Backbone bond lengths (Angstrom), bond angles and torsions (degrees), N, CA, C in turn:
res aa  C-N    CA-C-N  psi(-1)  N-CA   C-N-CA  omega(-1)  CA-C   N-CA-C  phi
1 M - - - 1.438 - - 1.535 109.88 -
2 F 1.314 117.82 -61.52 1.464 120.05 178.66 1.521 111.36 -98.08
3 D 1.317 115.98 -12.53 1.459 122.59 178.13 1.529 111.73 59.91
4 L 1.326 116.37 57.47 1.466 122.72 177.78 1.523 109.12 -100.60
5 S 1.290 116.33 137.23 1.464 120.16 177.22 1.526 109.61 -88.57
6 F 1.340 116.14 173.19 1.458 121.03 -177.96 1.525 111.16 -65.04
7 S 1.289 117.35 -38.59 1.476 120.06 -179.03 1.528 110.98 -66.78
8 E 1.309 117.97 -35.64 1.463 121.16 177.92 1.528 110.28 -68.57
9 L 1.342 117.04 -39.60 1.462 120.15 176.72 1.528 110.97 -64.19
10 M 1.322 119.00 -38.18 1.471 122.77 177.17 1.521 110.19 -63.51
11 M 1.292 116.38 -40.19 1.464 120.53 -179.73 1.530 110.14 -65.18
12 I 1.347 118.07 -41.71 1.465 121.95 178.38 1.524 109.73 -65.15
13 G 1.335 118.44 -41.20 1.461 122.36 178.99 1.521 111.97 -62.32
14 I 1.337 118.58 -42.03 1.472 122.15 179.85 1.523 109.88 -65.87
15 V 1.339 117.44 -43.22 1.469 120.74 179.37 1.525 109.31 -63.60
16 A 1.347 118.23 -42.15 1.461 121.63 179.84 1.518 110.43 -64.38
17 L 1.333 118.06 -38.07 1.462 121.45 178.65 1.522 111.10 -64.67
18 I 1.309 117.01 -39.41 1.463 120.73 -179.53 1.524 109.83 -72.00
19 V 1.338 117.89 -44.82 1.466 121.08 -174.76 1.528 110.66 -73.49
20 I 1.329 118.43 -47.49 1.456 121.94 -173.95 1.528 110.98 -83.38
21 G 1.254 116.81 -38.86 1.468 119.84 -178.77 1.518 110.02 101.93
22 P 1.359 115.66 157.35 1.457 118.95 -175.55 1.525 113.44 -71.73
23 E 1.340 119.68 -22.28 1.458 119.54 -178.28 1.535 112.39 -77.10
24 R 1.305 116.54 -40.13 1.472 119.49 -175.76 1.527 112.55 -93.21
25 L 1.314 119.14 -10.53 1.471 121.39 -175.97 1.536 112.27 -60.18
26 P 1.333 122.85 -45.61 1.467 120.32 179.39 1.535 112.84 -62.19
27 K 1.339 116.65 -38.37 1.459 119.86 179.68 1.527 110.50 -67.08
28 V 1.306 117.98 -42.65 1.473 122.43 179.01 1.523 109.55 -66.45
29 A 1.324 117.06 -41.01 1.469 120.32 179.72 1.539 110.05 -62.21
30 R 1.341 116.51 -41.11 1.465 120.46 177.81 1.528 110.66 -63.20
31 T 1.315 116.92 -44.46 1.467 121.16 179.44 1.521 110.46 -62.63
32 I 1.326 115.96 -44.15 1.476 119.60 178.47 1.532 109.72 -63.32
33 G 1.311 117.64 -39.88 1.479 120.99 177.52 1.519 111.88 -61.31
34 H 1.344 116.68 -42.89 1.470 120.46 177.51 1.526 110.97 -63.50
35 L 1.336 116.58 -42.73 1.471 120.01 -179.95 1.526 111.20 -65.01
36 V 1.320 116.27 -42.30 1.477 119.61 178.87 1.532 109.61 -64.78
37 G 1.322 117.68 -41.68 1.475 120.92 177.71 1.515 111.75 -62.67
38 R 1.338 115.47 -42.07 1.465 119.84 178.01 1.530 110.55 -63.67
39 A 1.326 116.91 -41.48 1.469 121.03 178.28 1.533 110.15 -63.49
40 Q 1.319 117.40 -40.73 1.467 120.19 178.76 1.533 110.90 -64.83
41 R 1.330 117.09 -41.76 1.466 119.88 177.96 1.530 110.85 -64.16
42 Y 1.336 116.42 -39.56 1.463 120.09 178.64 1.526 110.21 -62.98
43 V 1.321 116.58 -45.54 1.472 120.50 178.88 1.524 109.77 -62.38
44 S 1.323 116.95 -41.53 1.467 120.77 178.67 1.531 110.81 -62.92
45 T 1.334 116.65 -41.53 1.464 120.96 178.80 1.527 110.89 -64.09
46 V 1.328 116.00 -42.49 1.469 119.77 178.69 1.526 110.07 -63.50
47 K 1.338 116.91 -42.82 1.469 120.10 177.97 1.532 110.72 -60.59
48 T 1.331 116.06 -43.51 1.467 120.57 179.81 1.527 110.91 -63.36
49 D 1.334 116.78 -42.46 1.466 120.23 178.73 1.521 111.18 -63.11
50 I 1.315 115.71 -43.09 1.472 119.60 178.90 1.526 109.94 -63.25
51 Q 1.332 116.23 -42.68 1.467 120.07 179.00 1.528 110.87 -63.28
52 R 1.332 116.95 -41.14 1.469 120.62 177.47 1.522 111.33 -62.22
53 E 1.318 115.88 -42.71 1.471 119.34 179.28 1.521 110.75 -63.40
54 M 1.327 115.76 -40.11 1.468 118.93 178.17 1.526 110.01 -65.41
55 D 1.333 116.73 -43.18 1.458 120.22 177.78 1.521 110.74 -64.20
56 L 1.340 115.76 -39.93 1.454 120.29 179.11 1.527 110.74 -63.78
57 S 1.324 116.68 -41.38 1.465 119.00 178.43 1.528 110.21 -66.71
58 E 1.344 117.01 -36.55 1.460 119.52 176.44 1.525 110.58 -66.44
59 I 1.332 115.85 -39.86 1.466 119.80 178.22 1.525 110.01 -65.69
60 N 1.337 116.84 -40.44 1.466 119.82 177.55 1.517 110.71 -63.55
61 N 1.336 116.70 -40.46 1.467 119.69 176.76 1.525 110.23 -62.90
62 L 1.328 115.65 -43.78 1.455 120.08 179.02 1.530 110.56 -64.34
63 K 1.329 116.30 -39.56 1.461 120.69 177.85 1.529 110.17 -61.79
64 G 1.321 116.16 -43.52 1.462 119.94 178.08 1.519 111.64 -62.50
65 Q 1.327 116.46 -40.99 1.463 119.87 178.33 1.526 110.74 -64.35
66 M 1.323 116.25 -41.35 1.464 119.81 178.98 1.531 111.03 -65.50
67 Q 1.325 116.85 -39.85 1.459 119.49 178.37 1.527 110.62 -65.55
68 D 1.331 117.09 -39.48 1.463 120.18 176.74 1.526 110.77 -63.16
69 A 1.343 115.80 -43.20 1.464 119.64 179.01 1.526 110.62 -63.86
70 A 1.330 116.99 -41.71 1.467 120.46 178.81 1.528 110.48 -64.84
71 H 1.315 117.10 -39.86 1.467 120.65 179.13 1.525 110.41 -64.72
72 S 1.326 116.97 -44.55 1.465 119.39 179.51 1.526 110.70 -66.35
73 M 1.330 117.49 -37.19 1.465 120.83 177.69 1.524 109.73 -64.92
74 R 1.319 116.80 -43.34 1.463 120.99 179.00 1.530 110.11 -62.33
75 A 1.330 116.72 -40.94 1.461 120.26 179.79 1.527 110.85 -65.71
76 S 1.331 117.28 -41.07 1.465 119.47 -180.00 1.527 111.03 -68.05
77 I 1.327 117.14 -36.86 1.467 119.96 177.32 1.526 109.85 -66.86
78 Q 1.322 117.19 -40.97 1.465 120.82 178.13 1.525 110.28 -63.01
79 E 1.324 116.53 -41.66 1.460 121.07 179.24 1.529 110.35 -63.85
80 A 1.326 116.82 -43.36 1.466 120.64 179.30 1.527 110.55 -64.81
81 S 1.321 117.21 -40.83 1.466 119.18 179.71 1.528 110.66 -67.92
82 D 1.328 117.47 -33.59 1.464 119.85 176.96 1.524 111.13 -66.49
83 T 1.341 116.73 -40.05 1.467 119.25 179.88 1.522 111.15 -67.10
84 V 1.318 117.61 -28.87 1.465 120.70 177.69 1.525 110.25 -83.37
85 R 1.313 116.88 -36.87 1.462 121.16 -175.43 1.531 111.60 -66.77
86 K 1.333 118.14 -40.20 1.466 120.18 -176.38 1.528 112.35 -60.89
87 P 1.352 119.88 -50.06 1.472 118.06 177.64 1.528 112.86 -63.59
88 L 1.327 116.93 -34.01 1.468 118.92 178.22 1.523 111.10 -65.70
89 E 1.321 116.98 -40.48 1.465 119.73 178.23 1.524 110.73 -65.89
90 E 1.354 116.37 -39.64 1.461 119.50 177.69 1.525 110.49 -63.77
91 A 1.329 116.79 -42.08 1.466 120.39 178.94 1.526 110.34 -64.58
92 R 1.328 116.82 -40.46 1.459 120.50 178.79 1.529 110.17 -63.19
93 D 1.335 116.80 -42.65 1.457 119.94 179.02 1.527 110.75 -64.27
94 T 1.339 116.36 -41.38 1.462 120.68 178.93 1.521 110.52 -63.12
95 L 1.323 116.30 -44.03 1.466 119.81 177.93 1.527 110.92 -64.40
96 G 1.311 116.90 -36.70 1.462 119.86 178.27 1.519 111.59 -64.32
97 T 1.328 117.08 -43.52 1.467 119.61 178.42 1.521 110.57 -68.27
98 A 1.339 117.10 -36.90 1.464 119.65 177.83 1.522 110.19 -65.62
99 A 1.319 116.99 -41.77 1.466 120.24 177.99 1.526 110.33 -63.34
100 G 1.317 116.45 -39.52 1.463 119.66 177.79 1.519 111.55 -63.97
101 S 1.342 116.70 -41.37 1.464 118.98 179.32 1.525 110.87 -68.31
102 V 1.332 117.30 -36.89 1.468 120.02 177.36 1.525 109.67 -64.87
103 E 1.319 116.53 -42.78 1.463 119.37 178.77 1.524 111.00 -63.72
104 S 1.331 116.63 -39.12 1.468 118.68 178.53 1.526 110.46 -67.94
105 L 1.338 117.48 -35.90 1.465 119.88 176.42 1.527 110.71 -66.00
106 I 1.318 116.08 -39.83 1.466 119.63 177.99 1.524 109.85 -64.59
107 D 1.323 116.56 -42.65 1.465 119.88 178.75 1.522 111.02 -63.88
108 S 1.339 116.48 -41.69 1.468 118.61 179.32 1.526 110.58 -67.49
109 A 1.332 117.15 -36.18 1.468 119.45 177.26 1.523 110.27 -66.15
110 R 1.308 117.14 -37.47 1.463 120.53 177.95 1.525 110.85 -64.39
111 T 1.320 115.22 -42.05 1.465 117.50 179.81 1.520 110.62 -68.61
112 E 1.352 117.91 -34.19 1.463 119.82 177.79 1.520 110.88 -67.35
113 L 1.305 116.54 -38.13 1.463 119.95 179.93 1.521 111.65 -79.56
114 G 1.290 116.59 -8.04 1.450 120.35 178.89 1.513 112.15 78.58
115 S 1.254 116.61 18.21 1.464 122.55 179.40 1.524 111.87 54.03
116 A 1.351 116.87 29.43 1.460 120.77 -179.69 1.520 111.14 -72.08
117 A 1.302 116.39 -41.87 1.472 119.56 -177.66 1.524 108.13 -125.40
118 P 1.317 117.16 144.60 1.470 118.89 177.30 1.530 109.73 -68.53
119 P 1.324 117.74 154.37 1.461 119.13 -179.56 1.526 110.00 -64.51
120 P 1.309 115.81 148.82 1.468 118.46 178.32 1.527 109.75 -58.19
121 P 1.320 116.79 146.17 1.464 119.15 -176.23 1.521 112.87 -64.31
122 D 1.341 117.56 -24.99 1.462 117.36 -178.73 1.517 111.56 -70.73
123 L 1.328 119.15 -23.59 1.461 120.41 176.40 1.521 110.97 -69.96
124 L 1.302 116.42 -32.09 1.456 119.62 -179.21 1.520 112.07 -80.42
125 T 1.310 116.81 -31.77 1.471 118.94 -174.81 1.513 113.40 -98.74
126 H 1.323 118.44 -22.92 1.467 120.91 -177.90 1.524 109.62 -117.30
127 P 1.323 117.86 113.11 1.461 120.03 -179.01 1.526 112.56 -64.75
128 E 1.353 117.79 -27.36 1.464 119.90 179.84 1.528 110.16 -65.90
129 A 1.316 115.82 -41.84 1.460 120.00 179.22 1.525 110.05 -65.55
130 A 1.315 116.90 -37.47 1.463 120.43 177.98 1.518 110.32 -65.54
131 A 1.330 117.17 -38.47 1.463 120.43 179.27 1.524 110.03 -67.02
132 R 1.351 117.21 -41.76 1.463 120.15 177.78 1.523 110.32 -63.96
133 A 1.304 116.90 -39.25 1.463 120.65 179.51 1.523 110.17 -66.98
134 A 1.323 116.81 -33.12 1.458 119.96 179.07 1.521 110.42 -70.92
135 Q 1.327 117.76 -34.65 1.465 120.74 179.45 1.528 110.76 -74.54
136 N 1.312 117.54 -34.10 1.454 122.82 -179.63 1.526 108.01 -116.98
137 P 1.353 117.72 87.06 1.461 119.48 -173.85 1.528 113.58 -70.77
138 E 1.345 119.36 -11.82 1.461 119.78 179.91 1.515 109.05 -72.61
139 P 1.306 117.65 139.08 1.468 119.00 178.55 1.519 110.10 -68.60
140 T 1.296 115.52 141.12 1.464 120.14 -179.48 1.516 108.80 -85.68
141 R 1.304 114.70 141.01 1.457 119.68 179.15 1.513 107.56 -106.83
142 T 1.290 114.90 146.27 1.455 118.54 179.18 1.514 108.59 -84.96
143 M 1.295 115.19 137.87 1.461 121.52 179.87 1.525 107.92 -82.04
144 P 1.339 117.26 146.53 1.459 118.61 176.56 1.521 109.41 -65.69
145 S 1.286 115.64 154.61 1.454 121.55 -177.73 1.516 109.63 -65.59
146 T 1.330 117.18 136.80 1.460 121.74 -179.72 1.512 111.79 -92.87
147 A 1.300 117.49 2.51 1.467 120.08 178.81 1.524 108.73 -70.74
148 S 1.318 116.19 135.88 1.464 120.23 -178.90 1.517 109.95 -79.17
149 P 1.321 116.62 147.51 1.462 119.23 178.72 1.525 109.46 -69.32
150 P 1.313 117.64 158.23 1.469 119.76 179.03 1.533 110.81 -61.79
151 V 1.313 114.67 143.28 1.462 120.79 -174.74 1.524 111.32 -69.16
152 N 1.274 118.83 -48.77 1.453 122.40 -176.99 1.521 112.32 -86.67
153 G 1.299 116.71 -3.11 1.447 119.03 -178.10 1.514 112.24 83.84
154 S 1.307 117.80 3.43 1.459 120.13 178.85 1.518 108.84 -104.03
155 A 1.280 115.75 152.73 1.466 120.91 -179.92 1.519 109.26 -77.08
156 P 1.331 118.37 152.89 1.464 119.72 178.34 1.521 110.34 -65.27
157 A 1.340 115.24 151.09 1.462 121.53 -177.34 1.513 109.69 -73.04
158 P 1.346 118.37 144.85 1.454 120.26 177.39 1.520 110.63 -67.23
159 A 1.355 115.83 159.89 1.457 121.71 -174.90 1.514 112.19 -69.03
160 S 1.309 120.07 -20.65 1.460 121.22 -177.00 1.528 112.59 -87.48
161 S 1.311 117.65 -8.08 1.465 119.34 -179.43 1.517 110.47 -78.32
162 P 1.312 118.34 157.49 1.461 119.96 -179.29 1.517 111.77 -66.93
163 Q 1.308 119.33 -22.22 1.454 120.43 -179.96 1.514 111.00 -71.73
164 A 1.326 118.04 -26.86 1.454 120.88 -176.07 1.511 111.47 -93.81
165 S 1.310 118.65 20.07 1.456 120.02 -179.58 1.511 109.59 -72.76
166 D 1.290 115.22 167.96 1.462 122.03 -176.06 1.520 109.43 -68.35
167 T 1.321 117.21 122.54 1.467 121.56 -178.92 1.509 111.35 -114.41
168 R 1.270 118.69 27.32 1.462 120.90 177.35 1.515 109.06 -72.53
169 P 1.317 115.42 154.99 1.468 117.14 177.54 1.518 109.48 -62.58
170 G 1.277 117.16 138.76 1.454 122.93 178.53 1.499 112.67 92.25
171 S 1.310 118.89 -8.36 1.459 120.18 177.53 1.509 108.20 -103.00
172 T 1.275 115.96 150.40 1.465 120.32 -177.92 1.506 109.22 -105.26
173 A 1.302 115.87 137.47 1.460 121.04 177.45 1.509 109.05 -86.68
174 Q 1.276 117.77 148.31 1.461 121.90 -178.87 1.482 111.33 -87.71
């Protein structure tokens, strides 16, 4: 700190002994030691405070950087959600108008039929069937069964009866 050598310290001690005297020298030396210690603690405290302020300013800078990063991240997430939200809203609106047109087609079909019979359940549960019905507004008629009636007038035998066993070549009947 002051860069004093041992010989210079000896010279100061001899002068202090002559000027102060041998009786008061230990008391003065103790007082000087306390003052020097207090000065060192004060300097240490000032250094610590300065270091804390520097760290605090670095932390504040880091805090600002983190807040900027969080703000930019929030903005990018908002932008991404907006790009996804717009097509979803358009699709929802399109589906809403399509549902409205299907409902109006169903209502018009009901009025054409005179509300005599309720609409088939597949029109209500399957949108494809409703779309086909909208394209073909004529009511569909069921065709009579093309299965031929039994020849002898008797019903076919059930599969568990011995008559209905496997009669392929190579198989044995029970």
